[in-house]
C-alpha positions as CSV (number, residue, x, y, z in Angstrom):
1,M,-13.4,74.3,9.1
2,M,-14.9,74.6,6.1
3,Q,-17.5,72.1,6.7
4,K,-18.3,73.2,10.4
5,Q,-19.0,76.8,8.6
6,Q,-21.1,74.7,5.8
7,Q,-23.0,72.8,8.9
8,L,-23.7,76.4,10.6
9,L,-25.1,77.5,8.0
10,L,-27.4,74.9,6.9
11,L,-28.2,75.0,10.8
12,A,-29.1,78.6,10.4
13,A,-31.2,77.9,7.3
14,C,-33.3,75.4,8.7
15,S,-33.7,77.4,12.2
16,G,-35.2,80.4,9.4
17,I,-38.0,77.9,9.4
18,A,-39.0,78.7,13.5
19,S,-39.0,82.6,12.4
20,A,-41.5,81.9,9.9
21,V,-44.3,80.6,12.4
22,A,-45.5,82.6,14.8
23,I,-43.7,83.6,18.2
24,P,-44.7,81.2,21.5
25,A,-46.8,83.2,23.8
26,P,-45.0,84.4,27.1
27,T,-44.7,81.4,29.6
28,L,-45.8,81.4,32.7
29,L,-43.6,82.6,35.8
30,P,-42.1,79.9,37.5
31,A,-43.0,78.5,40.6
32,H,-41.6,79.5,43.5
33,V,-38.9,77.2,45.2
34,V,-37.5,77.4,48.9
35,V,-34.7,80.0,49.1
36,P,-31.4,78.0,51.0
37,A,-29.6,79.6,53.7
38,P,-26.4,81.7,51.9
39,V,-23.3,79.7,52.4
40,I,-19.8,79.8,52.3
41,T,-18.8,78.5,48.1
42,P,-16.1,76.3,47.4
43,A,-13.4,78.3,46.4
44,A,-12.6,78.5,42.7
45,I,-9.4,76.9,42.6
46,R,-8.2,73.6,45.1
47,F,-5.3,74.2,47.2
48,D,-3.5,71.2,46.4
49,S,0.4,71.9,46.0
50,T,0.9,68.1,44.1
51,R,-1.0,69.5,41.2
52,S,0.6,69.8,37.8
53,Y,-0.4,70.8,34.4
54,Q,0.6,70.2,31.3
55,R,1.9,73.4,29.7
56,R,3.9,74.9,26.3
57,N,7.1,76.3,28.3
58,L,8.7,78.2,25.2
59,V,8.1,81.8,23.8
60,S,7.8,80.1,20.1
61,D,5.0,78.3,21.0
62,I,3.1,81.7,22.1
63,E,4.0,82.8,18.3
64,G,2.6,79.8,16.3
65,D,-0.5,80.2,18.3
66,M,-0.6,83.9,17.3
67,G,-0.2,83.2,14.0
68,S,-2.4,80.6,13.8
69,V,-5.3,83.4,14.6
70,L,-5.3,85.0,11.6
71,S,-4.4,82.3,9.2
72,A,-7.6,80.3,10.4
73,L,-9.6,83.3,9.2
74,G,-10.7,83.7,5.6
75,S,-13.8,81.5,4.3
76,A,-13.5,79.3,7.7
77,I,-14.9,80.0,10.7
78,P,-12.1,80.3,13.7
79,S,-13.1,77.3,16.4
80,Y,-11.8,79.6,18.9
81,V,-15.1,82.3,17.9
82,I,-17.1,79.2,17.8
83,S,-16.1,78.2,21.7
84,G,-16.0,81.9,22.4
85,V,-12.6,81.8,23.5
86,P,-10.1,83.9,21.9
87,N,-6.4,82.1,21.3
88,F,-5.1,85.2,21.9
89,F,-6.2,84.7,25.9
90,Q,-4.9,81.2,26.2
91,G,-1.9,79.3,26.7
92,F,0.2,82.2,28.8
93,P,3.5,80.8,30.0
94,T,4.0,80.4,34.1
95,G,6.4,80.4,36.7
96,S,9.5,78.6,35.6
97,Q,8.1,78.3,32.2
98,V,8.7,82.3,31.9
99,E,12.3,81.9,33.6
100,S,13.5,79.1,30.9
101,S,11.9,80.9,28.3
102,L,13.5,84.4,28.9
103,G,16.9,83.3,30.3
104,I,16.5,84.6,33.7
105,S,18.1,83.5,36.2
106,D,17.3,82.4,40.2
107,S,19.4,84.9,41.2
108,D,17.9,88.1,39.2
109,L,14.4,87.2,40.1
110,A,15.3,87.1,44.0
111,A,16.0,90.6,43.6
112,V,12.5,91.3,42.3
113,P,10.1,92.4,44.6
114,T,6.9,90.2,45.1
115,Q,3.3,91.9,43.8
116,V,-0.5,90.4,45.1
117,L,-3.3,91.1,42.4
118,N,-5.6,91.3,44.7
119,I,-9.1,91.2,42.8
120,P,-11.8,93.1,44.3
121,P,-13.9,90.9,47.0
122,Y,-17.7,90.7,47.6
123,A,-18.7,89.5,51.5
124,N,-21.9,87.7,52.3
125,W,-23.4,87.7,55.5
126,T,-24.1,84.0,57.3
127,D,-24.4,82.6,60.9
128,Q,-20.5,83.5,60.9
129,G,-20.8,87.1,60.4
130,W,-19.3,88.7,57.2
131,N,-16.8,86.6,55.1
132,V,-14.9,88.1,52.6
133,R,-13.9,86.1,49.3
134,F,-10.1,87.3,49.2
135,H,-9.1,86.0,45.7
136,G,-6.1,87.0,43.4
137,N,-2.6,86.0,42.6
138,V,1.1,86.6,44.0
139,Y,3.7,86.7,41.4
140,K,7.0,88.6,40.4
141,M,7.6,90.4,37.4
142,P,10.8,90.8,36.3
143,N,13.0,93.3,34.9
144,L,13.2,93.1,30.9
145,T,14.5,95.7,28.2
146,T,12.5,97.8,26.0
147,S,14.0,96.0,23.1
148,K,12.8,92.5,25.0
149,L,9.4,94.0,25.8
150,N,8.9,95.3,22.0
151,D,10.1,92.0,21.0
152,L,7.3,90.4,22.7
153,A,4.7,92.3,22.4
154,N,4.8,92.4,18.7
155,I,4.0,88.3,19.2
156,F,0.5,89.7,20.4
157,L,0.1,92.7,18.3
158,I,0.4,90.4,14.9
159,D,1.3,92.5,11.9
160,T,1.6,95.6,13.8
161,D,4.8,96.6,14.8
162,I,4.9,98.5,18.2
163,T,7.2,101.2,17.2
164,S,4.6,102.1,14.5
165,L,2.2,102.8,17.3
166,P,1.6,106.1,19.1
167,P,4.0,106.6,21.9
168,S,1.3,106.1,24.7
169,Q,-0.1,102.9,23.1
170,Q,3.8,101.4,22.8
171,D,4.0,102.0,26.6
172,Q,0.5,99.9,26.9
173,A,1.3,97.3,25.0
174,R,4.9,97.1,26.8
175,N,3.7,96.8,30.3
176,L,0.4,94.6,29.6
177,T,3.2,92.1,27.9
178,A,5.3,92.7,31.2
179,E,2.1,91.7,32.9
180,I,1.4,88.4,31.0
181,F,5.5,87.7,31.4
182,V,5.6,86.9,35.2
183,V,6.5,84.6,37.7
184,Q,3.6,83.3,39.9
185,Q,5.1,82.5,43.6
186,A,3.7,79.3,45.1
187,H,3.6,78.5,48.4
188,Q,3.3,81.9,49.7
189,N,1.4,82.9,53.0
190,L,-0.8,85.9,53.0
191,S,-2.3,88.6,55.1
192,F,-4.1,91.6,54.6
193,H,-5.1,94.8,56.4
194,L,-8.7,95.8,56.2
195,E,-10.0,99.8,57.1
196,P,-13.2,101.9,55.8
197,A,-12.8,102.7,52.1
198,P,-13.0,106.7,51.8
199,S,-15.7,107.5,49.2
200,A,-15.3,106.8,45.8
201,G,-17.8,108.9,44.3
202,S,-21.4,109.7,45.2
203,S,-24.3,106.9,43.8
204,G,-24.5,107.0,40.1
205,E,-21.2,108.1,39.4
206,P,-18.1,106.6,38.1
207,G,-16.4,104.1,41.4
208,G,-19.4,105.0,43.5
209,G,-21.6,102.3,43.2
210,G,-23.9,103.6,45.7
211,A,-21.7,101.6,48.3
212,V,-21.3,103.2,51.8
213,T,-18.7,103.9,53.9
214,P,-18.7,102.4,57.4
215,A,-17.8,103.9,60.3
216,G,-15.0,101.5,61.8
217,G,-14.1,97.5,60.6
218,D,-9.8,98.2,60.4
219,Q,-8.3,94.8,61.5
220,N,-5.5,92.5,60.0
221,I,-6.2,89.1,58.4
222,T,-4.2,86.1,58.0
223,F,-5.2,84.3,54.6
224,P,-5.3,80.3,56.1
225,Y,-3.8,78.7,52.8
226,E,-0.3,79.0,51.0
227,T,-1.0,79.8,47.4
228,T,-1.3,77.6,44.4
229,V,1.3,76.4,42.3
230,E,0.2,78.9,40.0
231,G,0.3,81.4,43.0
232,D,-3.3,81.8,43.1
233,F,-5.7,82.6,45.9
234,D,-9.3,82.1,46.7
235,A,-11.4,81.6,49.8
236,F,-13.4,82.9,52.0
237,V,-12.5,84.6,55.3
238,P,-14.6,85.6,58.3
239,I,-13.5,88.6,59.3
240,Q,-14.2,90.6,63.1
241,N,-16.8,93.6,63.6
242,V,-14.5,94.8,66.0
243,S,-14.6,96.1,69.5
244,G,-16.3,99.7,69.1
245,G,-18.7,98.5,66.2
246,G,-18.6,100.1,62.7
247,L,-19.8,97.6,60.5
248,L,-23.6,96.9,59.9
249,A,-24.8,93.5,60.3
250,G,-26.1,92.3,56.9
251,N,-29.6,91.3,58.4
252,G,-29.5,95.0,60.0
253,T,-29.1,97.3,56.7
254,D,-29.9,97.8,53.3
255,Q,-26.3,99.6,52.2
256,I,-23.6,97.9,50.7
257,Q,-20.7,98.5,53.0
258,R,-17.5,99.1,51.3
259,L,-13.8,98.3,52.8
260,N,-10.1,99.0,51.8
261,V,-8.1,95.2,51.6
262,Y,-4.2,96.2,51.6
263,A,-2.3,93.0,50.6
264,N,0.7,93.5,53.4
265,G,3.9,93.7,52.0
266,S,2.7,94.3,48.4
267,I,3.0,98.4,46.8
268,M,0.0,97.0,44.2
269,G,-1.7,94.7,46.4
270,N,-4.6,97.0,47.2
271,A,-8.3,96.2,46.1
272,T,-12.4,97.7,47.5
273,A,-14.4,94.9,49.2
274,Y,-17.7,95.0,48.9
275,L,-19.8,93.7,52.0
276,V,-23.3,92.6,50.4
277,P,-26.2,92.3,52.2
278,P,-28.6,88.7,51.7
279,N,-31.5,90.6,49.7
280,G,-31.1,93.5,46.9
281,L,-30.3,93.4,43.2
282,T,-27.1,92.4,41.7
283,F,-26.0,93.2,38.4
284,V,-23.4,90.9,36.9
285,S,-21.8,92.2,33.7
286,D,-19.6,91.0,31.1
287,I,-16.7,93.4,30.0
288,D,-15.5,93.0,26.7
289,D,-18.0,94.0,23.8
290,I,-21.0,95.3,26.2
291,L,-18.8,97.9,28.3
292,R,-16.0,98.6,26.2
293,V,-15.3,98.7,22.7
294,T,-12.8,95.2,22.3
295,K,-14.2,93.7,18.9
296,I,-13.0,90.3,20.0
297,Y,-14.6,88.8,16.8
298,E,-12.5,90.7,14.7
299,P,-9.3,89.3,15.9
300,K,-6.7,92.3,14.4
301,E,-8.8,95.0,15.9
302,G,-9.8,93.0,18.8
303,L,-5.8,92.6,19.9
304,L,-5.3,96.4,18.9
305,N,-8.3,97.1,21.8
306,S,-7.0,94.7,24.6
307,F,-3.4,95.3,24.4
308,A,-2.5,98.6,22.7
309,R,-5.1,101.1,22.1
310,P,-7.1,102.7,25.7
311,F,-10.3,101.4,27.0
312,T,-12.8,103.2,25.2
313,A,-16.6,102.7,26.7
314,W,-19.5,101.4,24.3
315,E,-21.3,104.5,23.3
316,N,-23.6,105.8,26.3
317,M,-23.4,102.5,28.5
318,P,-21.7,104.6,31.6
319,D,-25.1,106.6,31.5
320,I,-27.2,103.9,31.6
321,Y,-25.1,102.0,34.6
322,A,-24.7,105.3,36.2
323,N,-29.1,105.7,35.8
324,W,-29.1,102.2,37.6
325,S,-26.8,102.8,40.5
326,R,-28.7,106.2,41.4
327,S,-32.3,105.2,40.8
328,L,-32.6,101.2,42.2
329,P,-32.4,100.8,45.8
330,N,-29.4,101.2,48.0
331,S,-29.2,98.0,48.3
332,T,-27.9,97.5,44.5
333,H,-24.5,95.5,43.9
334,F,-22.5,95.4,40.4
335,H,-20.4,92.7,40.1
336,Y,-17.9,92.6,37.0
337,L,-16.9,89.0,35.5
338,T,-14.6,88.4,32.6
339,T,-12.5,85.3,31.5
340,T,-9.8,87.0,30.9
341,P,-6.7,85.7,32.5
342,E,-6.4,87.2,35.6
343,Q,-2.9,88.5,35.0
344,I,-4.2,91.1,32.0
345,T,-6.9,92.4,34.4
346,R,-5.7,95.5,36.1
347,N,-6.4,97.4,32.9
348,Y,-10.0,96.0,33.4
349,M,-10.1,97.1,36.8
350,D,-8.9,100.9,36.3
351,F,-11.2,101.2,33.2
352,I,-14.3,100.4,35.6
353,Y,-13.7,102.2,37.7
354,K,-12.9,105.4,35.9
355,T,-15.7,104.8,34.1
356,Y,-18.8,102.5,36.1
357,P,-20.1,102.1,39.3
358,G,-17.8,100.7,41.8
359,G,-18.3,97.0,42.3
360,S,-16.8,93.5,42.6
361,F,-14.7,91.2,40.2
362,D,-14.1,88.2,39.0
363,T,-11.9,86.6,36.2
364,R,-9.9,83.8,34.9
365,P,-7.4,82.0,37.7
366,L,-4.5,80.6,36.0
367,N,-5.4,77.0,36.4
368,F,-8.3,77.3,34.2
369,S,-5.7,77.9,31.1
370,D,-7.0,76.0,28.3
371,V,-10.2,76.0,26.0
372,S,-12.1,73.3,27.6
373,A,-11.3,74.8,31.4
374,T,-12.5,78.2,30.5
375,L,-16.0,77.4,29.2
376,S,-16.9,76.1,32.1
377,I,-15.3,78.8,34.5
378,R,-17.9,81.2,33.6
379,M,-20.6,79.1,34.8
380,F,-18.7,78.6,37.6
381,L,-18.2,81.4,38.9
382,L,-22.1,82.8,38.1
383,Q,-23.2,79.8,40.3
384,K,-21.1,80.4,43.1
385,I,-22.3,84.0,43.3
386,F,-25.7,82.8,42.9
387,Q,-24.9,80.3,45.4
388,T,-23.1,82.8,47.9
389,F,-26.6,85.4,47.6
390,P,-29.6,82.9,47.6
391,Q,-31.8,85.6,48.4
392,R,-30.7,88.0,46.0
393,K,-32.2,88.9,42.2
394,F,-29.7,89.0,39.6
395,V,-29.1,91.0,35.9
396,L,-27.4,89.0,33.7
397,I,-25.1,91.4,30.9
398,A,-23.3,90.4,28.1
399,D,-23.4,90.3,24.1
400,T,-24.3,87.6,21.7
401,S,-20.9,87.3,20.5
402,N,-19.9,84.9,23.8
403,S,-20.6,81.4,23.2
404,D,-20.8,80.4,26.9
405,V,-23.1,83.7,27.3
406,M,-25.6,82.5,25.8
407,R,-25.4,79.0,27.0
408,D,-24.7,79.8,30.6
409,Y,-27.0,83.0,30.7
410,P,-30.5,81.1,29.8
411,Q,-29.4,78.2,31.9
412,L,-29.1,79.8,34.6
413,A,-32.6,81.5,34.6
414,H,-33.8,77.4,34.6
415,D,-31.8,76.6,37.1
416,Y,-32.2,79.5,39.3
417,P,-35.8,80.3,38.2
418,N,-36.9,83.2,41.3
419,Q,-33.2,84.7,40.9
420,V,-32.4,85.7,37.7
421,Q,-34.5,89.2,37.2
422,C,-33.7,89.9,33.7
423,I,-31.1,89.3,30.9
424,F,-29.8,91.8,28.9
425,L,-28.1,90.6,25.4
426,R,-26.1,93.4,23.2
427,N,-26.5,91.6,19.8
428,T,-23.7,92.5,18.2
429,S,-24.4,90.7,14.9
430,A,-26.9,93.2,14.5
431,T,-25.0,95.9,15.4
432,D,-21.4,95.4,14.1
433,P,-20.4,94.3,10.6
434,G,-17.5,93.0,11.7
435,D,-19.3,90.1,13.6
436,R,-20.0,87.6,11.1
437,F,-20.5,84.5,13.3
438,P,-23.6,83.2,14.5
439,Y,-25.4,82.7,18.0
440,D,-27.6,80.0,19.2
441,T,-30.7,81.4,21.4
442,S,-31.8,77.3,21.8
443,K,-31.6,77.7,25.6
444,F,-34.3,80.6,26.1
445,Q,-36.8,78.1,24.9
446,G,-39.4,78.1,27.9
447,L,-38.5,81.1,29.8
448,N,-40.5,84.1,30.0
449,N,-40.2,86.1,27.1
450,R,-40.9,88.8,29.0
451,S,-37.3,88.2,31.2
452,Y,-35.0,88.4,29.0
453,M,-33.8,90.9,25.5
454,F,-31.7,91.3,22.9
455,F,-31.2,95.1,22.5
456,L,-28.9,97.3,19.5
457,N,-28.1,100.1,21.5
458,P,-27.6,101.3,25.1
459,N,-30.4,103.7,25.2
460,D,-32.6,100.1,24.2
461,L,-32.4,99.3,28.1
462,M,-33.8,103.1,29.6
463,N,-36.8,103.0,31.0
464,L,-37.4,99.5,31.9
465,D,-38.7,98.2,34.9
466,I,-36.4,96.0,36.4
467,L,-37.4,95.5,39.9
468,G,-40.8,94.7,38.6
469,G,-39.6,92.5,36.2
470,N,-40.4,93.7,32.5
471,C,-37.3,93.3,31.2
472,L,-38.3,93.9,27.7
473,N,-38.4,97.1,25.3
474,Q,-41.6,96.2,23.5
475,S,-40.3,98.8,20.6
476,I,-37.3,96.7,20.0
477,K,-37.7,93.5,17.7
478,Q,-37.0,90.4,19.1
479,N,-37.6,87.3,16.7
480,V,-36.3,84.7,19.0
481,T,-35.9,81.5,16.8
482,F,-34.7,79.4,19.7
483,G,-32.0,78.2,17.2
484,I,-28.9,79.1,15.4
485,Q,-29.5,83.0,14.2
486,D,-27.3,85.3,12.8
487,E,-28.1,89.5,10.8
488,V,-25.8,88.3,8.1
489,L,-26.5,85.1,7.2
490,G,-30.2,86.5,6.6
491,I,-32.0,84.6,9.3
492,H,-32.5,88.1,11.1
493,G,-33.3,87.0,14.8
494,A,-33.3,88.9,18.0
495,A,-33.4,93.1,17.7
496,G,-32.5,92.3,13.9
497,R,-32.6,95.7,11.8
498,T,-33.7,94.3,8.9
499,K,-37.5,94.1,8.2
500,A,-37.2,91.3,5.8
501,S,-39.8,88.6,6.5
502,A,-39.2,85.4,7.9
503,T,-39.6,83.2,4.6
504,I,-37.0,85.4,2.6
505,S,-34.6,85.2,5.3
506,F,-35.1,81.2,5.6
507,V,-34.5,81.5,1.6
508,V,-31.5,83.3,1.4
509,A,-30.0,81.4,4.3
510,L,-30.8,78.4,2.3
511,V,-29.4,79.4,-0.9
512,A,-25.8,80.2,1.0
513,A,-25.9,77.2,2.4
514,M,-26.4,75.6,-1.0
515,M,-24.1,77.6,-3.1
516,L,-21.0,76.2,-0.5
517,L,-21.9,73.2,-0.6
518,L,-21.1,72.9,-4.7
């Protein structure tokens, strides 16, 4: 690990040379490409009951992983930070592993009701009409004693006894732990009931998002596949514009329509589907450290903020999203994408709908369980929504602490030049001294430098001409080096607060690297 840090410091020092030269002139706008027709894109999971997975099956294994989060710190850079995937979001037990690890019998589990995690879907319009992407997970939640939940929660909290927390935080930690230790249900058949969703708030208000309630659309849907061995389901299913009308055709409206989706037989399986017309603007937003305070890069804080503390919005970011929802056209759609495992995302969805405009969701399915798979799932889900809505423009929002974001967002701009309208990235290393890890801007080379912005505070996003593609606030220093950058190392790159010259930045980073090598 020390060698890895030394390599990063040397890379950072060398990249300082780039900041000492003139910033390249803006690149030309990309050439127009032919827009493909919207399609029903593949599911994120395969419906193959023969698949098997190598997974840990003991609670003690998870405890060992959690301990390694802290032991990996010190002078070395943890591998999970470099990959952008926290260890404490990996290796959750599934299915029979939960039963054997916790000593739960089949008869005990049989008495527990089946639940459905119904993730808020989007729907697109094709020559088949409206197609709703139903996706989520089917599971049973074992009955665990408070004492057992305390013991399990303490594994995740690391060096924090759950009983030392305020009562409300204890309850949240227990509830979240219970959601982790669930038993997924394979080979289940699902059906849903759809009906018009009542107003969740006006445009710009939390839960509103500018979507409208259609005049009709009541119907029952049978999902065409059984759940996978992990209990996952994910597929587009055509719905009917039932007799009497009510649903507006996607090619005949600029309004986003909202339907409630109820999973039959589950008291918790409710969600809202967003019927998104082919043209318009879609905001795709990460959640951690951009919409809420998480501090993933500080393990103790990240754990407490994820498992125990109430979710807290980052500064006045809700006002920025509310303004976008109010001021942009009716066709504006909000989509929230997090690579957090799906079984712990109820808190995320609850927080978003109480704080930000309503919209569809993507999370990490259970069969994307290890680091290598997780690093590919964000791009898979991003490409999925781009291909589902090939005529829509996209605004991508996240922070620099995620290495997959720093790779995938600019890559999408290269691959889909006429669809990526703006990329907005909060530079956490410039705003939070706890983020001591470098970020890589090399993928941004060759892009129009008015199409992306590294920013410091939510107000930096005000008064931008997003529809016109002018995404850069000229008052925010960018200084992108197209290499490894970090404020603490002295490579004062995107949106850096420090006014030191590029030459000084280079010298500081080079000296730091040399001292580590002595």
